[in-house]
KOLDRENTOR-799538 format. One record per atom (N, C-alpha, C): residue in three letters; x, y, z. Coordinates in steps of 0.02 Angstrom, whole numbers, plus 50000, padded with zeros to 5 digits. Layout:
BEGIN
AlaXYZ
...
END
This chain:
BEGIN
Unk464234921149006
Unk464854922849037
Unk465234927248989
Unk465514932549016
Unk465894937148975
Unk466634935748987
Unk467014935148935
Unk467734934148944
Unk468104940148917
Unk468604941948954
Unk469024947448930
Unk469704944648914
Unk469984947048863
Unk470644944648842
Unk471174949448867
Unk471594946948911
Unk472154951048935
Unk472794947548914
Unk473244951548892
Unk473874948748870
Unk474394949848923
Unk474684944648948
Unk475214945248998
Unk475874945748962
Unk476284950148985
Unk476944950948955
Unk477424945748982
Unk477784942548939
Unk478304937848962
Unk478904941848986
Unk479364938449020
Unk479964941849044
Unk480354945148988
Unk480414941748931
Unk480794944648875
Unk480424950648846
Unk479754950248845
Unk479364955948820
Unk479454961948867
Unk479454960448933
Unk479534965948982
Unk480224969048975
Unk480734964948963
Unk481414967648955
Unk481444972048893
Unk481134969848839
Unk481114973948778
Unk480754980448790
Unk480194980048826
Unk479814986048842
Unk480234990848884
Unk480604988148932
Unk481024992348974
Unk481564995748933
Unk481854992048885
Unk482364995048842
Unk482075000648799
Unk481484999548773
Unk481155004648733
Unk481005010848774
Unk480755009748835
Unk480615015448879
Unk481245019148897
Unk481785015448910
Unk482415018648927
Unk482675022748869
Unk482625019948809
Unk482855023548750
Unk482445029948741
Unk481795029248750
Unk481365035148743
Unk481505040448795
Unk481715038148854
Unk481855042848908
Unk482585045448905
Unk482965042848858
Unk483665045148852
Unk484135041648899
Unk483935036048927
Unk484365032248973
Unk484825027748933
Unk485355025848964
Unk485825021248930
Unk485685014148951
Unk485905009448911
Unk485845002448928
Unk486225000948992
Unk486785004349004
Unk487185003249064
Unk486775004349127
Unk486325009249126
Unk485935010449186
Unk485455004749199
Unk485265001049148
Unk484824995349157
Unk485204989149179
Unk485854989049168
Unk486254983349187
Unk486684984949248
Unk486444989349290
Unk486784991149352
Unk487474993949339
Unk487544997949288
Unk488175001249272
Unk488744996249262
Unk488634991149224
Unk489154986249209
Unk489714989749172
Unk490324987549185
Unk490924990449154
Unk491174985649101
Unk491244988149039
Unk491494984048984
Unk492234982548994
Unk492394976148996
Unk493084974049006
Unk493234968448956
Unk493774969048917
Unk493954963548872
Unk494154957348913
Unk493884951648896
Unk494034945448931
Unk494644942148899
Unk495154940548940
Unk495744937048913
Unk495564930048888
Unk496014927048850
Unk495914920248825
Unk496524915948843
Unk496574914248908
Unk497154910248929
Unk497084902848911
Unk497624899148923
Unk497594891848915
Unk497114889048967
Unk496904882848958
Unk496434879849005
Unk496734879349076
Unk497384878149080
Unk497714877749145
Unk497704884649180
Unk497864889849142
Unk497844896649170
Unk497134898649189
Unk496654896749148
Unk495954898449162
Unk495724895249228
Unk495944889249242
Unk495774885949305
Unk496074889749364
Unk496684892049357
Unk497004896149409
Unk496604902649418
Unk496394905649364
Unk496014911849367
Unk495334910949399
Unk495014905249387
Unk494374903949420
Unk494474903349496
Unk495024900249516
Unk495184899749588
Unk495304906749617
Unk495654910949580
Unk495774917849603
Unk495114921649610
Unk494674920849561
Unk494034924349561
Unk493644922949625
Unk493674916649649
Unk493324914849710
Unk493614918149772
Unk494234920349768
Unk494584923349826
Unk494564930949827
Unk494344934049774
Unk494384941349769
Unk493924944849820
Unk494144950549845
Unk493754954149895
Unk493134957549866
Unk492654958949910
Unk492044962549890
Unk492174970149884
Unk492694972549919
Unk492864979649913
Unk493624980449911
Unk493834985649876
Unk494544987549870
Unk494584994949882
Unk494974996949933
Unk495045004049949
Unk494375007449958
Unk493905003949990
Unk493245006850002
Unk492785006749942
Unk493015004049886
Unk492625003649824
Unk492294996749819
Unk491634996649810
Unk491264990349806
Unk491344987049738
Unk491294980549739
Unk491344976649678
Unk490744978149633
Unk490864978549569
Unk490354980049519
Unk490314974349469
Unk489874974949422
Unk489774969849370
Unk490204971549309
Unk490554966549286
Unk490944967249224
Unk490504964849166
Unk490614967849107
Unk490234965949048
Unk490714964148992
Unk490734957848972
Unk490314952348994
Unk490554949649062
Unk490104946549099
Unk490294943449162
Unk490744937549147
Unk491284936949187
Unk491774931649175
Unk492164930349239
Unk492384924149249
Unk492824922549305
Unk493534924949293
Unk493654927949235
Unk494324930449218
Unk494384938049229
Unk493834941249248
Unk493844948449258
Unk493464950349322
Unk493634956149349
Unk493284958949406
Unk493384966449406
Unk492914970049437
Unk492954977449437
Unk492664980149503
Unk492974985549526
Unk492754988849587
Unk492734996349576
Unk492224999649604
Unk492195006949607
Unk492075010549542
Unk492075017249548
Unk491985021649491
Unk492365028049505
Unk492895029649469
Unk493165025949412
Unk493415019049433
Unk493405014449386
Unk493495007449400
Unk494215005349413
Unk494285000949463
Unk494884996949474
Unk494724990449438
Unk495134988449390
Unk494984982749347
Unk495514977349355
Unk495284971149365
Unk495734965449368
Unk495554960749311
Unk496084958449275
Unk496004953349223
Unk496514947949237
Unk496304941749236
Unk496754936149249
Unk496824932049185
Unk497444929749173
Unk497574925649114
Unk497764929849054
Unk498014935949067
Unk498224940249012
Unk498894937648984
Unk499054939348922
Unk499704937348894
Unk500274940848932
Unk500854937848928
Unk501454940848959
Unk501594947448925
Unk501624952948964
Unk501764959448933
Unk502454959648902
Unk502504962648844
Unk503144963348810
Unk503664966848854
Unk503424971648892
Unk503864975748934
Unk504224971548988
Unk503974965549002
Unk504304961349052
Unk504994959249030
Unk505134959548966
Unk505794957848940
Unk506284963548948
Unk506044969448966
Unk506464975448973
Unk506784975449042
Unk507454974849045
Unk507794974749111
Unk507694981349150
Unk507494986649116
Unk507394993049150
Unk506664993949171
Unk506244988949162
Unk505544989549181
Unk505484990649256
Unk505014994849275
Unk504904996349346
Unk504454991049376
Unk504594989549439
Unk504184984549475
Unk504084986849547
Unk503564984249577
Unk503424985649648
Unk503254978949681
Unk503304978849746
Unk503114973049786
Unk502574975349833
Unk502024971549836
Unk501484973149882
Unk501304966849921
Unk501474966849984
Unk501314961150029
Unk501524954450000
Unk502134954149974
Unk502404947749950
Unk502244946049878
Unk501904950349842
Unk501754949149771
Unk502114954449730
Unk502494952249680
Unk502854956849635
Unk502414958749576
Unk502424965249559
Unk502024967949504
Unk502464972249460
Unk502414971449395
Unk502754975849348
Unk502294981649333
Unk502564987749331
Unk502174993749318
Unk502234995949246
Unk501674997749217
Unk501655000949151
Unk501185006949158
Unk501395012549131
Unk500965018549131
Unk500555018649067
Unk499905019949074
Unk499465020549016
Unk499525027548987
Unk499255028548929
Unk499285035248897
Unk498975040648939
Unk498445038948978
Unk498105043949019
Unk498445044849087
Unk499005041449098
Unk499375042049161
Unk499175036949213
Unk498655033049199
Unk498435027949248
Unk498935022149248
Unk499045019249306
Unk499505013549310
Unk499175006849296
Unk499545002549262
Unk499334995549252
Unk499884991249280
Unk499694986549322
Unk500174982049354
Unk500034974949332
Unk500564971049321
Unk500484964049302
Unk500944959949348
Unk500664954549376
Unk501064950349420
Unk501654947349383
Unk502184946049420
Unk502764942749392
Unk502874936249432
Unk503214931549401
Unk503394925249434
Unk502784921449460
Unk502254921249419
Unk501644917549436
Unk501444913149377
Unk501074907749391
Unk500864903149338
Unk500354906149290
Unk500014911449311
Unk499564915149266
Unk499704922549279
Unk499674926549227
Unk499784933749235
Unk499124937049255
Unk499164940949309
Unk498594944649334
Unk498744952049323
Unk498284955449291
Unk498364962549274
Unk497864966649314
Unk498104971949345
Unk497664976549381
Unk497784983549353
Unk497254986649328
Unk497294993549304
Unk496934997949354
Unk497285003149376
Unk497015007749426
Unk496825014349392
Unk496335017849420
Unk496175024549394
Unk496775029249402
Unk496785034549363
Unk497345039349364
Unk497475042249433
Unk496955042549476
Unk497055045349543
Unk497545041149584
Unk497685035049563
Unk498175030749596
Unk498845030749560
Unk498975035849521
Unk499595036149482
Unk500225035349525
Unk500195037549588
Unk500775036949632
Unk500605033249696
Unk500115028749693
Unk499885025249753
Unk499725018049735
Unk500115013449762
Unk500015006349747
Unk499615002849802
Unk499335006749848
Unk498965003949904
Unk498434998849882
Unk498044999949829
Unk497534995049810
Unk497824988049796
Unk498454987649777
Unk498744981049762
Unk498754976549823
Unk498784979449883
Unk498794975449944
Unk498164971149950
Unk497594973549925
Unk496964969849928
Unk496994963549886
Unk497444963349837
Unk497494957549792
Unk498044952749812
Unk498484954849857
Unk499064950649876
Unk498854943949904
Unk498414943949954
Unk498194937649984
Unk497874932949934
Unk497374935449897
Unk497054931049847
Unk497554928449795
Unk498014932649771
Unk498504930449721
Unk498954925049750
Unk499204926349811
Unk499654921449843
Unk499294914749854
Unk498654914949871
Unk498274908949885
Unk498094905049822
Unk497904908549769
Unk497624905149710
Unk498084904549650
Unk498584908949645
Unk499014909049585
Unk499714906949605
Unk499884900549595
Unk500544898149617
Unk501114902049584
Unk501654902649621
Unk502254905749595
Unk502594901149546
Unk502994904149502
Unk503394900249455
Unk504104903049455
Unk504564899249431
Unk505254901549430
Unk505454904149364
END
């Protein structure tokens, strides 16, 4: 009887091989991870984290026609839609600007949001009067359009209790 020795690649070996092939072909790691978007994960208190996990379960699959994508690292405290990305982070620290009586705010379907402009002109909104702060950063194309915030109003009202 003749035996031939064949080596089967394990899943980890195949992943390493795929990475090497991608590097050789000039591909990025992001293309192998379905274009995951790097997002810093907040570090809220355990009570706020529980609220954020409840919010995560309520978030929509699409916002303004943009499909949900993978955040890197994956976390119940972050979510992302579209390209350029609409980014949500829950459990962020209270923004310093909230103490400024001249800070701008908007209301979207019963949820109040404080507006901050980023250096690139993109808007960042943070909920006010809630037990956990929810931050939504929109691409610059939404510099004068708060329409995407409406997609978050229902989930925020349902999962993130108001505070006084």
